[in-house]
Structures are given as structure tokens and as C-alpha cells.
Residue, then its C-alpha position, 0 to 999 in steps of 0.5 A: l889656105e891664103m886666108l890662113k896665111d894672111y891670118a898668120e902673117a897678121r898675128h906675127e906682125k902683132m907679136e912683132a909690135k908687142a915685142d917692140e913695145l916690150s923693148a921700148a918698155i925695157e929701155a924706158n924702165g932703165g934696162k929692167l923688165p917691166t913685170e907689171m906689163l907682163d903680169g897683165m898678159s896671159m902665160d900663153a901671150v908671154d910664151d908667144m913673146i918669147s918665141e917672137k924674141q927668139s926668132e928675132v935673135d936667131r934672124l939677127r944672129a944669122e944676118i950678122e954671121a952672113e955679113r961677117k963672112r962677106i966683110e972678111a972677103m973684102p979687101d982692106g980699106p975704108e969700105k971694109d972699115a965702115a962695114l966692120a963699124a956697121l957690123a959692130l952696131k948690129e952685134a951690139e943690137l944682138a947683145k941687147k936683144e939676147k939680154e931681153l930674151e934672157m930676162l923674158k925667159d927668167y920671168a917666164e920660168a919664175r911665173h911658171a914656178k909661181l903657177d906650179a906653187l899655186g897649183d900645189e896650194l889649190s890641190a892641198a885646198i881641194e884635199a882639205n875641203g873634202g875633195k871639193l873645189p875651193v871656190d872662194m880661193l879661185d874667185a880671188m884669182s883673175m880669170d887669166t890666172v885661172d886659165d894659166l892654172i888650168k893650162s899648167k895642170q893640163s901640162e902636168v897631167d899630159r907629162l904624167r900620162a906620157e911617163i905612165e905610157a913609157e913605163r907601161k911599155r917597159i913593164e910589158a917587156m919584163p919577164d913575169g915575176p915579183e919584179k914585174d908585179a912590183a913595177l905594176a903596183a907602182l904604175a897603178l899608184k901613178e895612174a891613181e895620181v893622174a886620175k886624182k889630178e884630172k879631177 
């Protein structure tokens, strides 16, 4: 257990360092997201970066709220003024971190959409290739892109499986009759779609 905790802590520190590196790159890039840096990362690494940035924003927001309550309880005077000035700096830092997080989420969303489009393109190429994998198309992609594509397809299959399972339970509760038969036929089509995607 201790070894696992040590590993998790080291990995968390590594992600913090990557998040700091991204913040520095954004600043060096005039406040714009360095997409070339992110393009070189796997989608999992980008998602991990988003989680790290979200944790950072949540932590900072909680600190600010606690500090604000502490300051509100202080008597007026120079000490309270200094505390309010320090709080304003922290709030500015939070706003900057929130903007970074939003840019990162927008980037990830666009990259996921690009992967989905690439997945659709691959599916069409497989169909056009008589059900065979278009190896030339895949060879032209980086291994990270292929890995991201696999994960994207797996997520799609998992989502469809969950939908089918929920639909199956709904149909089982229906009374026998033409409506249930039609629902079972539609479910069979969905199951065939999943089987095709799993290939």
C-alpha cells in the first residue's frame, strides 16, 4: 500500500510539473494555448492534465473562499486592507488558472471531435475496403493517434453497450405484443451495429 501511495504521489507531482510547464508555455505564447505541445501528448495525458488543472482551480477557489471569510471577520484597518490586496492577487491567479483550464477543455473537445471524425473515416474506409483494415491509412498515423483512436472506439462501444443494456431492461418490462416486437427488432439492429464496431 505504501509503495502504491508513493507511486501515486510521484505521478501527481509529475502532472503538477507538466501543468506548470503548460502554464509557462501559455504565458510565453502570449496567453494562447501551445497546441503543438499538446498535439505531442496522448489524449490520456491531455485528460490527465485537465484533471490536474481542475484540481488546482478547485483547491485555489476553496483557499480564496476560506481566506475571504477570515478577512470579513477582521476589524477594519491596514491589516485588513493588506489581506484584501493579497486576496485580490490570489483571485487574479484563479482567473488566470480558470482561463487556462477552459482553453485546455476546448482543445480536448476539439481533439476528441477530430478523433471521432477520424474514426468515422476509418469505418468508411473499412467498409469501402470490403471489411478489411486499411493498413496504409493507419500506417500514415502516429502510434499515439492510433492508440487514441482505439480508446475513442472503445468508449463508443462501451456507451452503445450500456444503451443496449438499458433498452433491453426497458423492453423486458413491456407487455407482449407488436410494440415489444418492434422494440426487440430495433434492439437487434443496435446490437448488430455494436458487433460491427467491435470488429
